[in-house]
N, C-alpha and C positions, 0 to 999 in steps of 0.2 A: 325289215321289209316281209317280216310274216304275211303280211296278204298277198305277196305279188309271189314269192318267189315259196317251191317246192316244198314240204313239210320236212321230207329225207335233208335237203340242205337246211333249214333251218337248222331243226337240230344235228344236226351234225357239227357243225360251229359253237354249238352251248359249250362245251369244254372247252374254249380256249378264253373262255371270261375268269374264266381260275383253277385247271388244269393242266399247263400248259409244262411242256418241258422245266425241270430242276433244276437251278446251279448249285454245283457239290457246297459243300458246309467248307472246305478247304478253301474254298475260291472267295467263298462271306467274308472269310478268316482275316485272306490277307487285302481283300479289299478293306480293311476295319484299320488295321492297319498302314494302309497308304492312306487314306480319306484322317483318320482321327491320332494316327500315331500310337495305339493301343487297340487290345486287341479285344475280343466278344471278351473274356473272362476280365479282363480290366472293369469293362462296362458294365458286366448282368454276373448276378451269381447267379443265374438259368439260363439256359439258353437252348431250345429245342433246335435241334438238329436236321430237321424233316418238316419242310414250311405247311401251314394249313393252306396255304393256296398259293395258286405259282398264274399270274399272267403272263403275256408275251412282254411289258417292261420289267417287270418286280417280283419279288417274292418275301411271303409276311410269316414270318418267327414270332410263335409265343416265348416273351422272356420272362424274367423278373428284374424290377431294379436295384442293382449294384446299392448296399445298407438300408433302404427302405422296405421293400420285400413288398412293393408293387407291381402288379400284372401288365404288360403292358405288349405290345403289338407294334412288331421290328419290322419294317419294311427299305426291305435295299432291294434296289434297282441288280440285276443281273451283269455283273463285273464283264460280258465280253462284249456288250453293248454299247464302251465308250468307245473301243475300236473299228466295230461293226456298226452301227449308225452308220456312220456317215458315207460307208461305203455303200448300204444298202438305199437310204436315201437314192446315191449317185444313179445305183442300177435300176430302181422305180422308177426314177426321170427318163431314165433311157430309152426302159423297154415300153413306156405309157409315148415318148415321141415316136418311137419306130410302128408302137400299135397303131397309131396315128396315119402314118405316111400309110401303111397299108390298107388299114379300115379306116380311114376318115372321117365317116358315119358313129367308129364309135373313139372318140376326141376323152380320154380319161386320161391331159394335162393336168385339167383342175385340181383330180384329186393329190396327183403326185403336190403340187405346189400348195395344198390345203395337206397335206400329213408334213413337208419342209417348213410348216410355220408353223406347227401346234404339237410335232413329238420334241421340239425344243425346254416347250416350255414342261410338258406330262415329266420329261427326264430330267427336270429340277425342281426336285423334291423341298426346296425350300419355299419356292411359290407355291406347292402345294399344301404345304403348313398355314401359310401364310389364309390359304383361300380357307381351306376351310373355317380360322381361327376366327377370319371372317362373316362366314356365312352361320357360322355357331350360334356367337351375337346379334346376329341377324334375327336369327327364329326364337333367341333365346324373350323376346318381345311380344312370340305371337304366342302365349299359354296355350291357347285348342288346340296348338299342330303340335301333337305326339314325338316329333322327332330328334332322335339321338346323333351328333357329333361327334366321337371321339377328341378329348385334350390331346391337340400337341405336343409333348413333354420337349422335346430337343428335334431339331434337323438341319443336317447338313446335303450338298446338294443329291446324292447316291443313300445317303441312308434318314429315313424322320420312323421317331420312335414316339408311342400314340397308350393311348390308354387301350384300355383293351375291355373291348365289348366285344362280346360274341353274338352270335343272333344267326337263327335259319334263313335259306331264302327265301322270296317271297311268292316264292310254285312251291312251295313244301307243303300239299293242300291237306297233308294228313297233320299236320301240325298246329296249320290253323284249323282244324277241324275239331281237333283235339284238345285245344285249348278253349276250347267252345269263343271266339275268335272270327268276328263278323265278316266274311269275305266283302259282303258291300262298303261295310265301313274299312278295310282296306285301300279299297280301290277309290274311295271319294279320300282319305287322307297323302295317297300319294298323287290325287291332281290335286288339292290345296298346296304338297308343299311346292312342284316345278308350274303352275297357273301363277304361284307369289314370286319362286324367281325371273318368270318372262312377265310379267307386267307389276312386280312390287320394286323396292330399289336396291335388286340384291344381284348379285349376277347371278349366269346361269352353270347350271353345273351340267354341259355338257355329254355325261357317256354313263348314263345312270340307268345299262346294263344290269342283268338276272345277278352278276357277281362285285356285283358295287350297290349292291340296296340287300339289307337283310331286315327279316324281325325278330321281333322278341314279344314275352309276356311283360307287360307294365310293372314296374320294382316301385310302385306307389300304387294308390288304391284312386286314381283318378280311373275318369269316361273318357277315350275307351280304354279297354283292361289290355295294350297290347302296346308299344312302343316301333316306330319303322328308326332304323341306323344309318347310315352314310357313309359311303364309305367312299376311297380317292376320291378326291380333289383338283387332278392335277390339268384339267381340259374344262377349262371356265374363261367365257365370253361374258360384257360387257356389254347391254343389248343397249343402243339410243333412246334415249326419250322418244322422240318423234314416228321411228319405229313399232316402239312400245306401242304408243296410241293405234296409230295406223295401224298395227296387227290384230291392235283389240275393234279397232272398225271389223275388217275385213272375218276378223270371226262371227262375230255383231249378225252383218250381211249373213256368214251360210248360215246360223241358226237359223235364222228369219226366213233362208229360201229367196233373199232377195238378191238377181244373177247381176242387174247395175249395180248393188253393189260391191259383189265379193267383185267383179269387173273392174271398178274405178279404185280400188282398194290394195288388187293382187297389183294392178300396176304399181301405185304408191309403194306398193313394200318391196315390191324384185324387179317391177319393167316387166311387167309380164305380159304381151301382148295379146288378141284378140285372139291368137291362132293355136298361143300356146296354154288358153286358159283351163280348157278342159283338161285339160293333160295337170295339170300346176292343182287344180279344184281336190280330181283327185288322189296326188300327192301328199295335200297337206292335212286330207281329211279320214287316208284308207278306204277308201267309198267310191264306188262305180258312178261315173258322173250324173247318170239320171237321178241316184238316189240323191244323189248334192239338192241337186235343184229343186227335190225335192222336200226330202224332211231326212238332217242327213243324224238323225237321233233314232231313227229306225233303229233294229238291230240290222246285224249284213246277214242276209239269208246266206245259204251254200251255195244257190244260184248263183248269189253276185259273187262268190268268192271267187266260183270257177269260169266268170265270164271275166275275172280278172287277172286270172294262172292265163286265159288262153287271150285274151289280148297281148300279154307279154311276147309270146311265141308267134303273135305276128304281125309287129313289127316297133310295140308300145315300148318296148324295152329302150330301141336307138331314138326314139324319139325321149327316153324318157336321160336317155347318157345325157344326149345333147344342154335341153330342158335345165341337169344339174347342175353344166359347165358354162351355163348365167347366168345362172343365181347368184348374188351377192357372198360371200363367206360366212356373214354370220346367221343368213334366212340358210345356210345349207345346216349348219350348229346346229338351227333354233328346229329345221325339220325333224334332222338325228332323232334331237332330242324327245319332241310329240314320234317319232316312228316307238322308241325304244320305252315307252312309255304308255303307250295307243300296247302294243307287245305283255311288259307287268298286266296289265290289266285283262287281258284278254284271258293271259293266262291263270287269273284267279276263277275265273267260268263263274262269273257274280249273277244272282237273281234277277239287278236289272241291267244287264248289258248295261252300253254308252249312256244311257239315258241322261241319271246323276253327274256323270262328268260332263256329261253339256252341262249344266247348269251351274256349274260349279266353274263350268271358262267361263260361262253368260255373265254371272256376279262379280270374279275379276274385270273383263273386257269394259262391266258397265260402269265398273267406280273408274276404270281408266280415262272412259269416257266424263265421265260424271268430272272428274274430277282436272282434265283439262279448259272446260266449262268456265270452271270456278276457277282455274288460273286466267281464262278470256277475260273474263271478269273483269277481275283485281285491275287487270290490265289499262284496264277502260276508268280508271276511278274507283271512289269509294263507291262500295259495296250499298249505299242508302242513295246515291246519285235514282231517280225517277226509271232510266233507262236499264239502268242495271240491277236494279228490282223489279221488272220484268224479264231479262235475260238472267235473274237465278232464279226466281218463279217457275222459266219456263223447264231453263236445268233440272231443276231440283225437283217437277213436275214428271219429266219424259225418266229420268231418274228412277223415281217410285212406283212412275209402272210398269216400269221393267223388273222392279221388285217384291211390287203386289204379284205378278205373274207368273214368275220361278217361283215363289212361300207360295202361293194353290196349286201352282204344279207340285213342290216337292210335298207338299201334303199328301196329297190323291198319291203320292208314290209311296208315303211311307205307310199309310193307311192300307196300301195295297198289299204294301210288303207284310207287315204287320200280317193281315187273312190269309200271308200262302201257307204251308206247316211250314216245320222248323226240315233244318238239313237234315237226313239220321246221318248218326255218328256212329260204322260199323265199328267192332270192340278187335 
């Protein structure tokens, strides 16, 4: 929520991504013995006692596999969670229940319901390993997207052993610039990854914050000269096909500034009423409503950011809480993913702003709608039937029209970028 909350708040929360309190080595050793029947030394030739990263649910240690010498990352759940999570969930549920009684306008029971559904999945590292390998297999077929997902060696409920793949945070601009990595290309790659998850045949990674994504120089000679590393695959969701399609149509309407279509597909996607629509439009785009109805591709001004922050203090926060409580759970997680990836993009401070990412989004949406039209045509019989030939020509013409417009605008942006002076890297 960087576009709504004060900077002091959002920067304070950043350490929660990978710098939380550490569980002791002794407690981890005891958990290994309890869960595997063997000590840490029985599994690894070397195991660094100090974790390389610590989040709220787990911490990660560097280690060396027994006998093979392979470097691995060992993700271990905080041992105390097994005892305390049921109590924490109960207290959260009770707190939000009482909060609703005292302040009915701030109903956050939907948040405790989501936690009770999601947290057990995040605490099951067997499921996380399966998510990781399924996603790795999917993106292996997309050679133009430089995404790396560490191999899973073995895993049980509270311990996950993975290939060790290191990198830098995507907001480490010193690393990016000193390695001549194009920030705009990093931004575009992130857009491709998560649009593929939303609109492709892949489950959606619902927690892509700065601690779960890294960037490294490419170990191959292919272009681009970097790779994105994706960690922590505990929170995934499958998006139903019809929802993908309606969500694509919603975004095409947003990009075209077609308010009537926006309202129609906002209702189809999330049951959004006419009264709720302006707030929903701002929520999914991170833009002030007037900007949504004119051109969401434009860069947000400082004035717009200030207006949105001021609106939160003028009663919009109450409306937002109520709106989020009414949304389907899968839409909440899609919005969360959109919000996190938007934050990642803004932290890169690219030359092109949001324009290129909206072009990438439009391409995925257009492709999704075209595939739906093809499926409808095939359902009406042979594609060689006269009526189906006409339907196919119409669908293809509409699709290619969008592609042509996007291609022309992309060329315009490319030449404009080339005309700008390169970013100067200070020694």
